[in-house]
FIVODO-61946 format. One record per atom (N, C-alpha, C, O, CB): x, y, z; atom name; chain. Coordinates in nm, 4 decimals. Atoms other than C-alpha are relative to their C-alpha. Glycine has a CB too. Layout:
N
+----------+----------+----------+-------+--------+
!       c1 !       c2 !       c3 ! atomo ! cadena !
+----------+----------+----------+-------+--------+
!        X !        Y !        Z !    CA !      A !
...
+----------+----------+----------+-------+--------+
***
This chain:
94
+----------+----------+----------+-------+--------+
!       c1 !       c2 !       c3 ! atomo ! cadena !
+----------+----------+----------+-------+--------+
!  -0.0355 !   0.1185 !   0.1116 !     N !      A !
!   5.5879 !  11.7837 !  12.2281 !    CA !      A !
!   0.0009 !   0.0694 !  -0.1345 !     C !      A !
!   0.0681 !   0.0160 !  -0.2227 !     O !      A !
!  -0.1184 !  -0.1320 !  -0.0057 !    CB !      A !
!  -0.0071 !  -0.0563 !   0.1064 !     N !      A !
!   5.5280 !  12.0254 !  11.9581 !    CA !      A !
!   0.1272 !   0.0641 !  -0.0353 !     C !      A !
!   0.1701 !   0.0659 !  -0.1506 !     O !      A !
!  -0.0929 !   0.0749 !  -0.0024 !    CB !      A !
!  -0.1463 !  -0.0386 !   0.0069 !     N !      A !
!   5.8622 !  12.1815 !  12.0182 !    CA !      A !
!   0.0825 !  -0.0971 !  -0.0394 !     C !      A !
!   0.1544 !  -0.0746 !  -0.1368 !     O !      A !
!   0.0513 !   0.0440 !   0.1186 !    CB !      A !
!  -0.0932 !   0.1131 !   0.0200 !     N !      A !
!   6.0439 !  11.8570 !  12.0190 !    CA !      A !
!  -0.0165 !  -0.0438 !  -0.1467 !     C !      A !
!   0.0800 !  -0.0608 !  -0.2211 !     O !      A !
!  -0.0297 !  -0.1222 !   0.1026 !    CB !      A !
!   0.0194 !   0.0413 !   0.1361 !     N !      A !
!   5.8829 !  11.7552 !  11.7001 !    CA !      A !
!   0.0508 !   0.1155 !  -0.1115 !     C !      A !
!   0.1145 !   0.0883 !  -0.2133 !     O !      A !
!  -0.1569 !  -0.0330 !  -0.0162 !    CB !      A !
!  -0.0621 !  -0.0947 !   0.1010 !     N !      A !
!   5.9579 !  12.0877 !  11.5250 !    CA !      A !
!   0.1550 !   0.0133 !  -0.0067 !     C !      A !
!   0.2196 !   0.0270 !  -0.1105 !     O !      A !
!  -0.0526 !   0.1354 !   0.0270 !    CB !      A !
!  -0.1575 !   0.0208 !  -0.0095 !     N !      A !
!   6.3213 !  12.0739 !  11.6576 !    CA !      A !
!   0.0570 !  -0.1113 !  -0.0718 !     C !      A !
!   0.1638 !  -0.0936 !  -0.1306 !     O !      A !
!   0.0437 !  -0.0208 !   0.1395 !    CB !      A !
!  -0.0537 !   0.1169 !   0.0620 !     N !      A !
!   6.3682 !  11.7198 !  11.5203 !    CA !      A !
!  -0.0190 !   0.0270 !  -0.1574 !     C !      A !
!   0.0678 !  -0.0053 !  -0.2385 !     O !      A !
!  -0.0761 !  -0.1372 !   0.0545 !    CB !      A !
!   0.0094 !  -0.0092 !   0.1447 !     N !      A !
!   6.2269 !  11.8137 !  11.1841 !    CA !      A !
!   0.0963 !   0.0972 !  -0.0682 !     C !      A !
!   0.1432 !   0.0708 !  -0.1789 !     O !      A !
!  -0.1356 !   0.0376 !  -0.0348 !    CB !      A !
!  -0.0932 !  -0.0922 !   0.0261 !     N !      A !
!   6.4473 !  12.1207 !  11.1589 !    CA !      A !
!   0.1311 !  -0.0480 !  -0.0083 !     C !      A !
!   0.1969 !  -0.0298 !  -0.1108 !     O !      A !
!  -0.0061 !   0.0938 !   0.0863 !    CB !      A !
!  -0.1306 !   0.0944 !   0.0171 !     N !      A !
!   6.7592 !  11.9117 !  11.2419 !    CA !      A !
!   0.0123 !  -0.0988 !  -0.1018 !     C !      A !
!   0.1136 !  -0.1087 !  -0.1711 !     O !      A !
!   0.0212 !  -0.0766 !   0.1138 !    CB !      A !
!   0.0056 !   0.1072 !   0.1147 !     N !      A !
!   6.6795 !  11.6421 !  11.0156 !    CA !      A !
!   0.0040 !   0.0589 !  -0.1410 !     C !      A !
!   0.0634 !   0.0009 !  -0.2319 !     O !      A !
!  -0.1328 !  -0.0855 !   0.0105 !    CB !      A !
!  -0.0139 !  -0.0665 !   0.1331 !     N !      A !
!   6.6260 !  11.8967 !  10.7227 !    CA !      A !
!   0.1432 !   0.0472 !  -0.0193 !     C !      A !
!   0.2102 !   0.0226 !  -0.1196 !     O !      A !
!  -0.0986 !   0.1217 !  -0.0136 !    CB !      A !
!  -0.1561 !  -0.0543 !   0.0001 !     N !      A !
!   6.9684 !  12.0725 !  10.8150 !    CA !      A !
!   0.1027 !  -0.1308 !  -0.0503 !     C !      A !
!   0.1919 !  -0.1219 !  -0.1346 !     O !      A !
!   0.0492 !   0.0560 !   0.1786 !    CB !      A !
!  -0.0975 !   0.1212 !   0.0123 !     N !      A !
!   7.1327 !  11.7097 !  10.8217 !    CA !      A !
!  -0.0141 !  -0.0469 !  -0.1526 !     C !      A !
!   0.0833 !  -0.0883 !  -0.2155 !     O !      A !
!  -0.0413 !  -0.1311 !   0.1120 !    CB !      A !
!   0.0269 !   0.0502 !   0.1449 !     N !      A !
!   6.9876 !  11.6203 !  10.4801 !    CA !      A !
!   0.0539 !   0.0832 !  -0.0967 !     C !      A !
!   0.1051 !   0.0427 !  -0.2011 !     O !      A !
!  -0.1431 !  -0.0128 !  -0.0327 !    CB !      A !
!  -0.0552 !  -0.0960 !   0.0960 !     N !      A !
!   7.0834 !  11.9436 !  10.3289 !    CA !      A !
!   0.1465 !   0.0141 !  -0.0068 !     C !      A !
!   0.2087 !   0.0473 !  -0.1077 !     O !      A !
!  -0.0519 !   0.1267 !   0.0266 !    CB !      A !
!  -0.1443 !  -0.0115 !   0.0068 !     N !      A !
!   7.4327 !  11.9367 !  10.4495 !    CA !      A !
!   0.0429 !  -0.1404 !  -0.0773 !     C !      A !
!   0.1388 !  -0.1472 !  -0.1541 !     O !      A !
!   0.0696 !   0.0191 !   0.1589 !    CB !      A !
!  -0.0517 !   0.1280 !   0.0839 !     N !      A !
!   7.4538 !  11.5749 !  10.3164 !    CA !      A !
!  -0.0008 !   0.0245 !  -0.1485 !     C !      A !
!   0.0911 !  -0.0198 !  -0.2175 !     O !      A !
!  -0.0928 !  -0.1310 !   0.0259 !    CB !      A !
!   0.0271 !  -0.0371 !   0.1331 !     N !      A !
!   7.3232 !  11.7071 !   9.9804 !    CA !      A !
!   0.0980 !   0.0886 !  -0.0608 !     C !      A !
!   0.1278 !   0.0765 !  -0.1797 !     O !      A !
!  -0.1240 !   0.0588 !  -0.0074 !    CB !      A !
!  -0.0802 !  -0.1014 !   0.0401 !     N !      A !
!   7.5581 !  11.9941 !   9.9618 !    CA !      A !
!   0.1424 !  -0.0652 !   0.0040 !     C !      A !
!   0.2263 !  -0.0022 !  -0.0603 !     O !      A !
!  -0.0186 !   0.1280 !   0.0898 !    CB !      A !
!  -0.1269 !   0.0527 !   0.0084 !     N !      A !
!   7.8712 !  11.7636 !  10.0193 !    CA !      A !
!   0.0074 !  -0.0674 !  -0.1351 !     C !      A !
!   0.1154 !  -0.0732 !  -0.1939 !     O !      A !
!   0.0300 !  -0.0931 !   0.1160 !    CB !      A !
!  -0.0043 !   0.0695 !   0.1377 !     N !      A !
!   7.7832 !  11.5805 !   9.6998 !    CA !      A !
!  -0.0089 !   0.0768 !  -0.1158 !     C !      A !
!   0.0274 !   0.0379 !  -0.2268 !     O !      A !
!  -0.1013 !  -0.0911 !  -0.0139 !    CB !      A !
!   0.0089 !  -0.0991 !   0.1248 !     N !      A !
!   7.7105 !  11.8805 !   9.4882 !    CA !      A !
!   0.1360 !   0.0477 !  -0.0318 !     C !      A !
!   0.2161 !   0.0879 !   0.0526 !     O !      A !
!  -0.0950 !   0.1310 !   0.0272 !    CB !      A !
!  -0.1195 !  -0.0532 !   0.0455 !     N !      A !
!   7.9883 !  11.9741 !   9.2759 !    CA !      A !
!  -0.0078 !   0.0823 !  -0.1178 !     C !      A !
!  -0.0778 !   0.0423 !  -0.2108 !     O !      A !
!   0.0867 !  -0.0983 !  -0.0220 !    CB !      A !
!   0.0222 !  -0.0975 !   0.1259 !     N !      A !
!   8.0289 !  12.2789 !   9.0211 !    CA !      A !
!   0.1429 !  -0.0264 !  -0.0705 !     C !      A !
!   0.2472 !  -0.0621 !  -0.0158 !     O !      A !
!  -0.0304 !   0.1836 !   0.0443 !    CB !      A !
!  -0.1224 !  -0.0057 !   0.0871 !     N !      A !
!   8.2716 !  12.2840 !   8.7347 !    CA !      A !
!   0.0940 !   0.1246 !   0.0343 !     C !      A !
!   0.0482 !   0.2240 !   0.0907 !     O !      A !
!  -0.0457 !   0.0081 !  -0.1537 !    CB !      A !
!  -0.1100 !  -0.0936 !  -0.0306 !     N !      A !
!   8.6014 !  12.4917 !   8.7645 !    CA !      A !
!  -0.0306 !   0.1354 !  -0.0608 !     C !      A !
!  -0.0028 !   0.2337 !   0.0079 !     O !      A !
!   0.1365 !  -0.0535 !  -0.0533 !    CB !      A !
!   0.0372 !  -0.1256 !   0.0669 !     N !      A !
!   8.4820 !  12.7702 !   8.5216 !    CA !      A !
!  -0.1057 !   0.0873 !   0.0940 !     C !      A !
!  -0.0994 !   0.2098 !   0.1054 !     O !      A !
!  -0.0670 !  -0.0376 !  -0.1472 !    CB !      A !
!   0.1144 !  -0.0618 !  -0.0744 !     N !      A !
!   8.1751 !  12.8443 !   8.7476 !    CA !      A !
!   0.0763 !   0.0580 !   0.1360 !     C !      A !
!   0.0370 !   0.1667 !   0.1785 !     O !      A !
!  -0.1301 !  -0.1201 !   0.0348 !    CB !      A !
!  -0.0573 !  -0.0458 !  -0.1072 !     N !      A !
!   8.4093 !  12.8840 !   9.0560 !    CA !      A !
!   0.1001 !   0.1137 !  -0.0357 !     C !      A !
!   0.1229 !   0.1963 !   0.0527 !     O !      A !
!   0.0589 !  -0.1099 !   0.0690 !    CB !      A !
!  -0.0607 !  -0.1008 !   0.0443 !     N !      A !
!   8.6351 !  13.1119 !   8.8505 !    CA !      A !
!  -0.0615 !   0.1189 !  -0.0151 !     C !      A !
!  -0.0147 !   0.2243 !   0.0280 !     O !      A !
!   0.0461 !  -0.0283 !  -0.0952 !    CB !      A !
!   0.0778 !  -0.1166 !   0.0024 !     N !      A !
!   8.3591 !  13.3341 !   8.7547 !    CA !      A !
!  -0.0747 !   0.0521 !   0.1164 !     C !      A !
!  -0.1039 !   0.1716 !   0.1200 !     O !      A !
!  -0.0835 !  -0.0156 !  -0.0915 !    CB !      A !
!   0.0484 !  -0.0313 !  -0.1217 !     N !      A !
!   8.2047 !  13.3417 !   9.0826 !    CA !      A !
!   0.1168 !   0.0773 !   0.0893 !     C !      A !
!   0.0905 !   0.1747 !   0.1599 !     O !      A !
!  -0.0521 !  -0.1321 !   0.0639 !    CB !      A !
!  -0.1032 !  -0.0950 !  -0.0624 !     N !      A !
!   8.5470 !  13.4614 !   9.2222 !    CA !      A !
!   0.0336 !   0.1320 !  -0.0587 !     C !      A !
!   0.0728 !   0.2275 !   0.0084 !     O !      A !
!   0.1209 !  -0.0648 !   0.0064 !    CB !      A !
!  -0.0061 !  -0.1345 !   0.0653 !     N !      A !
!   8.5690 !  13.7288 !   8.9660 !    CA !      A !
!  -0.1229 !   0.0898 !   0.0487 !     C !      A !
!  -0.1119 !   0.2053 !   0.0898 !     O !      A !
!  -0.0024 !  -0.0172 !  -0.1628 !    CB !      A !
!   0.1271 !  -0.0922 !  -0.0363 !     N !      A !
!   8.2138 !  13.8468 !   9.0408 !    CA !      A !
!   0.0044 !   0.0502 !   0.1502 !     C !      A !
!  -0.0498 !   0.1564 !   0.1806 !     O !      A !
!  -0.1446 !  -0.0868 !  -0.0210 !    CB !      A !
!  -0.0150 !  -0.0481 !  -0.1335 !     N !      A !
!   8.2999 !  13.8655 !   9.4193 !    CA !      A !
!   0.1106 !   0.0981 !   0.0037 !     C !      A !
!   0.1005 !   0.1925 !   0.0820 !     O !      A !
!   0.0240 !  -0.1115 !   0.0963 !    CB !      A !
!  -0.0995 !  -0.0983 !   0.0028 !     N !      A !
!   8.6175 !  14.0504 !   9.3424 !    CA !      A !
!  -0.0475 !   0.1493 !  -0.0649 !     C !      A !
!  -0.0010 !   0.2555 !  -0.0236 !     O !      A !
!   0.1170 !  -0.0632 !  -0.0802 !    CB !      A !
!   0.0715 !  -0.1210 !   0.0659 !     N !      A !
!   8.4230 !  14.3133 !   9.1300 !    CA !      A !
!  -0.1009 !   0.0595 !   0.0965 !     C !      A !
!  -0.1013 !   0.1809 !   0.1165 !     O !      A !
!  -0.0770 !  -0.0424 !  -0.1359 !    CB !      A !
!   0.0963 !  -0.0509 !  -0.0820 !     N !      A !
!   8.1341 !  14.3366 !   9.3733 !    CA !      A !
!   0.0752 !   0.0641 !   0.1166 !     C !      A !
!   0.0397 !   0.1794 !   0.1411 !     O !      A !
!  -0.0992 !  -0.1071 !   0.0418 !    CB !      A !
!  -0.0742 !  -0.0454 !  -0.1129 !     N !      A !
!   8.3778 !  14.3963 !   9.6779 !    CA !      A !
!   0.0765 !   0.1324 !  -0.0305 !     C !      A !
!   0.1065 !   0.2084 !   0.0616 !     O !      A !
!   0.0960 !  -0.1092 !   0.0436 !    CB !      A !
!  -0.0805 !  -0.1127 !   0.0134 !     N !      A !
!   8.5658 !  14.6685 !   9.5053 !    CA !      A !
!  -0.0706 !   0.0791 !  -0.1042 !     C !      A !
!   0.0007 !   0.1421 !  -0.1824 !     O !      A !
!   0.1461 !  -0.0330 !  -0.0348 !    CB !      A !
!   0.0823 !  -0.0712 !   0.0784 !     N !      A !
!   8.2775 !  14.8257 !   9.3091 !    CA !      A !
!   0.0287 !   0.1520 !  -0.0048 !     C !      A !
!   0.0465 !   0.2181 !  -0.1071 !     O !      A !
!  -0.1297 !  -0.0263 !   0.0429 !    CB !      A !
!  -0.0088 !  -0.1380 !   0.0007 !     N !      A !
!   8.3165 !  15.1670 !   9.4523 !    CA !      A !
!   0.1554 !   0.0570 !  -0.0399 !     C !      A !
!   0.1802 !   0.1715 !  -0.0776 !     O !      A !
!  -0.0472 !   0.0461 !   0.1433 !    CB !      A !
!  -0.1540 !  -0.0418 !   0.0556 !     N !      A !
!   8.7018 !  15.1804 !   9.3710 !    CA !      A !
!   0.0097 !  -0.0234 !  -0.1434 !     C !      A !
!   0.0810 !   0.0583 !  -0.2017 !     O !      A !
!   0.1248 !  -0.0891 !   0.0694 !    CB !      A !
!  -0.0017 !   0.0127 !   0.1241 !     N !      A !
!   8.6554 !  15.0461 !   9.0257 !    CA !      A !
!  -0.0670 !   0.1033 !  -0.0723 !     C !      A !
!  -0.0086 !   0.1774 !  -0.1514 !     O !      A !
!  -0.0429 !  -0.1123 !  -0.0274 !    CB !      A !
!   0.0754 !  -0.0820 !   0.0624 !     N !      A !
!   8.3697 !  15.2383 !   8.9218 !    CA !      A !
!  -0.0122 !   0.1647 !   0.0262 !     C !      A !
!  -0.0765 !   0.2453 !  -0.0411 !     O !      A !
!  -0.1087 !  -0.0585 !   0.0169 !    CB !      A !
!   0.0113 !  -0.1393 !  -0.0497 !     N !      A !
!   8.4157 !  15.5638 !   9.0987 !    CA !      A !
!   0.0986 !   0.0852 !  -0.1097 !     C !      A !
!   0.0680 !   0.1978 !  -0.1488 !     O !      A !
!   0.0540 !   0.0116 !   0.1731 !    CB !      A !
!  -0.1012 !  -0.0664 !   0.0917 !     N !      A !
!   8.7132 !  15.6585 !   8.8629 !    CA !      A !
!  -0.0675 !   0.0363 !  -0.1329 !     C !      A !
!  -0.0336 !   0.1413 !  -0.1875 !     O !      A !
!   0.1260 !  -0.0963 !  -0.0277 !    CB !      A !
!   0.0689 !  -0.0144 !   0.1206 !     N !      A !
!   8.4852 !  15.6315 !   8.5539 !    CA !      A !
!  -0.1111 !   0.1148 !   0.0173 !     C !      A !
!  -0.1357 !   0.1938 !  -0.0739 !     O !      A !
!  -0.0611 !  -0.1389 !  -0.0411 !    CB !      A !
!   0.1016 !  -0.1002 !   0.0077 !     N !      A !
!   8.2142 !  15.8490 !   8.6749 !    CA !      A !
!   0.0272 !   0.1175 !   0.1102 !     C !      A !
!  -0.0641 !   0.1783 !   0.1661 !     O !      A !
!  -0.1421 !  -0.0707 !   0.0216 !    CB !      A !
!  -0.0256 !  -0.0859 !  -0.0900 !     N !      A !
!   8.4097 !  16.0761 !   8.8987 !    CA !      A !
!  -0.0048 !   0.1536 !  -0.0822 !     C !      A !
!   0.0117 !   0.1717 !  -0.2029 !     O !      A !
!   0.1390 !  -0.0440 !   0.0702 !    CB !      A !
!   0.0063 !  -0.1303 !   0.0409 !     N !      A !
!   8.3732 !  16.4532 !   8.8715 !    CA !      A !
!   0.1148 !   0.0600 !  -0.0399 !     C !      A !
!   0.2011 !   0.0548 !   0.0477 !     O !      A !
!  -0.0496 !   0.0703 !   0.0876 !    CB !      A !
!  -0.1383 !  -0.0625 !   0.0146 !     N !      A !
!   8.6647 !  16.6391 !   8.7026 !    CA !      A !
!   0.0288 !   0.1170 !   0.0926 !     C !      A !
!   0.1463 !   0.1475 !   0.1128 !     O !      A !
!   0.0193 !   0.0492 !  -0.1421 !    CB !      A !
!  -0.0199 !  -0.1260 !  -0.0862 !     N !      A !
!   8.6190 !  16.9471 !   8.9368 !    CA !      A !
!   0.0577 !  -0.0457 !   0.1306 !     C !      A !
!   0.1350 !   0.0282 !   0.1915 !     O !      A !
!  -0.1388 !   0.0824 !   0.0260 !    CB !      A !
!  -0.0608 !   0.0711 !  -0.1136 !     N !      A !
!   8.7027 !  16.7073 !   9.2291 !    CA !      A !
!   0.1394 !  -0.0232 !  -0.0154 !     C !      A !
!   0.2164 !   0.0092 !   0.0750 !     O !      A !
!  -0.0625 !  -0.1255 !   0.0234 !    CB !      A !
!  -0.1137 !   0.0190 !   0.0264 !     N !      A !
!   9.0017 !  16.6057 !   9.0692 !    CA !      A !
!   0.0896 !   0.1354 !  -0.0004 !     C !      A !
!   0.2073 !   0.1274 !   0.0345 !     O !      A !
!  -0.0046 !  -0.0705 !  -0.1144 !    CB !      A !
!  -0.0679 !  -0.1138 !   0.0142 !     N !      A !
!   9.1106 !  16.9637 !   9.0201 !    CA !      A !
!   0.0329 !   0.0511 !   0.1351 !     C !      A !
!   0.1322 !   0.1227 !   0.1484 !     O !      A !
!  -0.0730 !   0.0932 !  -0.0796 !    CB !      A !
!  -0.0080 !  -0.0462 !  -0.1324 !     N !      A !
!   9.0719 !  17.0286 !   9.3958 !    CA !      A !
!   0.0959 !  -0.0840 !   0.0822 !     C !      A !
!   0.1330 !  -0.0354 !   0.1890 !     O !      A !
!  -0.1343 !   0.0015 !   0.0606 !    CB !      A !
!  -0.0834 !   0.0869 !  -0.0542 !     N !      A !
!   9.2987 !  16.7318 !   9.4948 !    CA !      A !
!   0.1394 !   0.0586 !  -0.0296 !     C !      A !
!   0.1634 !   0.0835 !  -0.1478 !     O !      A !
!  -0.0245 !  -0.1394 !  -0.0523 !    CB !      A !
!  -0.1202 !  -0.0607 !   0.0069 !     N !      A !
!   9.6495 !  16.8754 !   9.5466 !    CA !      A !
!   0.1082 !  -0.1017 !   0.0061 !     C !      A !
!   0.1152 !  -0.1634 !   0.1124 !     O !      A !
!   0.0117 !   0.0981 !   0.1022 !    CB !      A !
!  -0.1003 !   0.1101 !  -0.0118 !     N !      A !
!   9.9455 !  16.6334 !   9.4695 !    CA !      A !
!   0.1163 !   0.0771 !   0.0580 !     C !      A !
!   0.1462 !   0.1930 !   0.0291 !     O !      A !
!   0.0365 !  -0.0783 !  -0.1445 !    CB !      A !
!  -0.1180 !  -0.0629 !  -0.0792 !     N !      A !
!  10.2411 !  16.6946 !   9.6918 !    CA !      A !
!   0.1308 !  -0.0261 !  -0.0912 !     C !      A !
!   0.1533 !  -0.1384 !  -0.1362 !     O !      A !
!   0.0177 !  -0.0733 !   0.1601 !    CB !      A !
!  -0.1017 !  -0.0103 !   0.1024 !     N !      A !
!  10.5537 !  16.7824 !   9.4749 !    CA !      A !
!   0.1222 !   0.0070 !   0.1021 !     C !      A !
!   0.1240 !   0.0773 !   0.2032 !     O !      A !
!  -0.0187 !   0.1356 !  -0.1102 !    CB !      A !
!  -0.1248 !  -0.0190 !  -0.0815 !     N !      A !
!  10.9065 !  16.7206 !   9.6135 !    CA !      A !
!   0.1025 !   0.0748 !  -0.0903 !     C !      A !
!   0.1370 !   0.0487 !  -0.2056 !     O !      A !
!   0.0611 !  -0.1440 !   0.0520 !    CB !      A !
!  -0.0985 !  -0.1020 !   0.0718 !     N !      A !
!  11.1461 !  16.9959 !   9.5334 !    CA !      A !
!   0.1392 !  -0.0505 !   0.0039 !     C !      A !
!   0.2192 !  -0.0096 !   0.0880 !     O !      A !
!  -0.0005 !   0.1457 !   0.0690 !    CB !      A !
!  -0.1356 !   0.0643 !   0.0063 !     N !      A !
!  11.4544 !  16.7828 !   9.4309 !    CA !      A !
!   0.1140 !   0.0773 !  -0.0617 !     C !      A !
!   0.2278 !   0.0305 !  -0.0654 !     O !      A !
!  -0.0106 !  -0.1228 !  -0.0741 !    CB !      A !
!  -0.0954 !  -0.0661 !   0.0556 !     N !      A !
!  11.6331 !  17.0427 !   9.2662 !    CA !      A !
!   0.0681 !   0.1088 !   0.1039 !     C !      A !
!   0.1826 !   0.1481 !   0.0817 !     O !      A !
!  -0.0578 !   0.0585 !  -0.1220 !    CB !      A !
!  -0.0715 !  -0.0971 !  -0.1024 !     N !      A !
!  11.7069 !  17.2902 !   9.5733 !    CA !      A !
!   0.0371 !  -0.1028 !   0.1049 !     C !      A !
!  -0.0450 !  -0.1802 !   0.1541 !     O !      A !
!  -0.1000 !   0.1323 !   0.0652 !    CB !      A !
!  -0.0514 !   0.0802 !  -0.0985 !     N !      A !
!  11.9405 !  17.1116 !   9.8121 !    CA !      A !
!  -0.0250 !   0.0710 !   0.1403 !     C !      A !
!  -0.0410 !   0.1927 !   0.1491 !     O !      A !
!   0.1490 !  -0.0276 !  -0.0295 !    CB !      A !
!   0.0280 !  -0.0422 !  -0.1265 !     N !      A !
!  11.8857 !  17.1460 !  10.1779 !    CA !      A !
!   0.1037 !   0.0821 !   0.0603 !     C !      A !
!   0.2227 !   0.0549 !   0.0441 !     O !      A !
!  -0.0263 !  -0.1068 !   0.0782 !    CB !      A !
!  -0.0984 !  -0.0713 !  -0.0671 !     N !      A !
!  12.0491 !  17.3969 !  10.3728 !    CA !      A !
!   0.0476 !  -0.0424 !   0.1426 !     C !      A !
!   0.1395 !   0.0194 !   0.1964 !     O !      A !
!  -0.0456 !   0.1267 !   0.0052 !    CB !      A !
!  -0.0251 !   0.0700 !  -0.1220 !     N !      A !
!  12.0732 !  17.2018 !  10.6859 !    CA !      A !
!   0.0969 !  -0.1119 !   0.0122 !     C !      A !
!   0.0437 !  -0.2202 !  -0.0122 !     O !      A !
!  -0.1126 !  -0.0464 !   0.0395 !    CB !      A !
!  -0.0861 !   0.1227 !   0.0242 !     N !      A !
!  12.3561 !  16.9618 !  10.6981 !    CA !      A !
!  -0.0474 !  -0.1243 !   0.1133 !     C !      A !
!  -0.0967 !  -0.1061 !   0.2246 !     O !      A !
!   0.1729 !   0.0477 !   0.0212 !    CB !      A !
!   0.0457 !   0.1307 !  -0.0939 !     N !      A !
!  12.2882 !  16.6041 !  10.8528 !    CA !      A !
!   0.1296 !  -0.0459 !   0.0580 !     C !      A !
!   0.2273 !  -0.0827 !  -0.0073 !     O !      A !
!  -0.0769 !  -0.1360 !  -0.0890 !    CB !      A !
!  -0.1204 !   0.0540 !  -0.0738 !     N !      A !
!  12.5285 !  16.5104 !  11.1107 !    CA !      A !
!  -0.0247 !  -0.1406 !   0.0593 !     C !      A !
!  -0.1279 !  -0.1613 !   0.1232 !     O !      A !
!   0.0399 !   0.0976 !   0.1162 !    CB !      A !
!   0.0330 !   0.1437 !  -0.0394 !     N !      A !
!  12.5596 !  16.1322 !  11.1908 !    CA !      A !
!   0.1159 !  -0.0197 !   0.1103 !     C !      A !
!   0.2309 !   0.0152 !   0.0837 !     O !      A !
!   0.0065 !  -0.1188 !  -0.1381 !    CB !      A !
!  -0.1064 !   0.0236 !  -0.0989 !     N !      A !
!  12.7510 !  16.0358 !  11.5164 !    CA !      A !
!   0.0837 !  -0.1362 !  -0.0457 !     C !      A !
!   0.0369 !  -0.2291 !  -0.1115 !     O !      A !
!  -0.0695 !  -0.0162 !   0.1538 !    CB !      A !
!  -0.0989 !   0.1129 !   0.0274 !     N !      A !
!  13.0521 !  15.7967 !  11.4883 !    CA !      A !
!  -0.0144 !  -0.0774 !   0.1136 !     C !      A !
!  -0.0028 !  -0.0337 !   0.2281 !     O !      A !
!   0.1510 !   0.0409 !  -0.0229 !    CB !      A !
!   0.0028 !   0.0866 !  -0.1392 !     N !      A !
!  13.0028 !  15.4869 !  11.7030 !    CA !      A !
!   0.1390 !  -0.0412 !   0.0494 !     C !      A !
!   0.2295 !  -0.0698 !  -0.0290 !     O !      A !
!  -0.0854 !  -0.1405 !  -0.0185 !    CB !      A !
!  -0.1265 !   0.0453 !  -0.0559 !     N !      A !
!  13.2808 !  15.3986 !  11.9343 !    CA !      A !
!   0.0478 !  -0.1329 !  -0.0356 !     C !      A !
!  -0.0374 !  -0.2181 !  -0.0608 !     O !      A !
!  -0.0067 !   0.0042 !   0.1364 !    CB !      A !
!  -0.0371 !   0.1448 !   0.0514 !     N !      A !
!  13.4922 !  15.0895 !  11.8414 !    CA !      A !
!  -0.0244 !  -0.1027 !   0.1074 !     C !      A !
!  -0.0053 !  -0.0766 !   0.2262 !     O !      A !
!   0.1555 !  -0.0110 !  -0.0445 !    CB !      A !
!   0.0356 !   0.1177 !  -0.0902 !     N !      A !
!  13.3898 !  14.7518 !  11.9960 !    CA !      A !
!   0.1263 !  -0.0745 !   0.0162 !     C !      A !
!   0.2050 !  -0.0976 !  -0.0756 !     O !      A !
!  -0.1165 !  -0.0964 !  -0.0596 !    CB !      A !
!  -0.1176 !   0.0705 !  -0.0242 !     N !      A !
!  13.6494 !  14.5664 !  12.1745 !    CA !      A !
!  -0.0247 !  -0.1357 !  -0.0435 !     C !      A !
!  -0.1406 !  -0.1754 !  -0.0556 !     O !      A !
!   0.0432 !   0.0070 !   0.1404 !    CB !      A !
!  -0.0074 !   0.1336 !   0.0377 !     N !      A !
!  13.7399 !  14.2163 !  12.0666 !    CA !      A !
!  -0.0681 !  -0.0879 !   0.1099 !     C !      A !
!  -0.0188 !  -0.0913 !   0.2226 !     O !      A !
!   0.1458 !  -0.0387 !  -0.0239 !    CB !      A !
!   0.0506 !   0.0822 !  -0.0915 !     N !      A !
!  13.5115 !  13.9768 !  12.2380 !    CA !      A !
!   0.0730 !  -0.1279 !   0.0272 !     C !      A !
!   0.0534 !  -0.1862 !   0.1338 !     O !      A !
!  -0.1234 !  -0.0244 !  -0.0354 !    CB !      A !
!  -0.0536 !   0.1154 !   0.0007 !     N !      A !
!  13.7322 !  13.6797 !  12.1630 !    CA !      A !
!   0.1248 !  -0.0136 !   0.1160 !     C !      A !
!   0.1628 !  -0.1186 !   0.1679 !     O !      A !
!   0.0411 !  -0.0214 !  -0.1429 !    CB !      A !
!  -0.1220 !  -0.0221 !  -0.0936 !     N !      A !
!  14.0208 !  13.7978 !  12.3926 !    CA !      A !
!  -0.0520 !   0.0241 !   0.1503 !     C !      A !
!  -0.1084 !   0.1283 !   0.1837 !     O !      A !
!   0.0913 !   0.1346 !  -0.0519 !    CB !      A !
!   0.0371 !  -0.0147 !  -0.1367 !     N !      A !
!  13.9537 !  13.7414 !  12.7565 !    CA !      A !
!   0.1148 !  -0.0361 !   0.0954 !     C !      A !
!   0.1959 !  -0.1240 !   0.0664 !     O !      A !
!  -0.1200 !  -0.0841 !   0.0280 !    CB !      A !
!  -0.0997 !   0.0253 !  -0.1023 !     N !      A !
!  14.1729 !  13.7460 !  13.0622 !    CA !      A !
!  -0.0685 !  -0.1025 !   0.1092 !     C !      A !
!  -0.1723 !  -0.0777 !   0.1706 !     O !      A !
!   0.0488 !   0.1453 !   0.0686 !    CB !      A !
!   0.0359 !   0.1059 !  -0.0882 !     N !      A !
!  14.1439 !  13.4223 !  13.2712 !    CA !      A !
!   0.1126 !  -0.0176 !   0.1080 !     C !      A !
!   0.2331 !  -0.0246 !   0.0840 !     O !      A !
!  -0.0237 !  -0.1310 !  -0.0814 !    CB !      A !
!  -0.0880 !   0.0114 !  -0.1129 !     N !      A !
!  14.2881 !  13.3879 !  13.6072 !    CA !      A !
!   0.0097 !  -0.1394 !   0.0387 !     C !      A !
!  -0.0949 !  -0.2017 !   0.0568 !     O !      A !
!  -0.0444 !   0.0823 !   0.1140 !    CB !      A !
!  -0.0200 !   0.1440 !  -0.0296 !     N !      A !
!  14.4380 !  13.0437 !  13.6917 !    CA !      A !
!   0.0227 !  -0.0194 !   0.1473 !     C !      A !
!   0.0415 !  -0.1323 !   0.1926 !     O !      A !
!   0.1194 !  -0.0580 !  -0.0796 !    CB !      A !
+----------+----------+----------+-------+--------+
***
């Protein structure tokens, strides 16, 4: 009997809380500030790691450089496609 009463009270409290939350409204600036806070909180390590990064770590990172001044010695060969027959011309036997 105690379990039934506890379940009834918990479900009743949840139903009343859900009913109260449906009537609860916040102004638009609160939603905007909340969204900005969530964006900063979710990207905290990416945003603030650049401010506090050690300069010796950046020196170790090697940037790949493309050597665009030196032409390649290997020519590129592209195969030529065979011509396509005209599909509109067809032979019909009567």
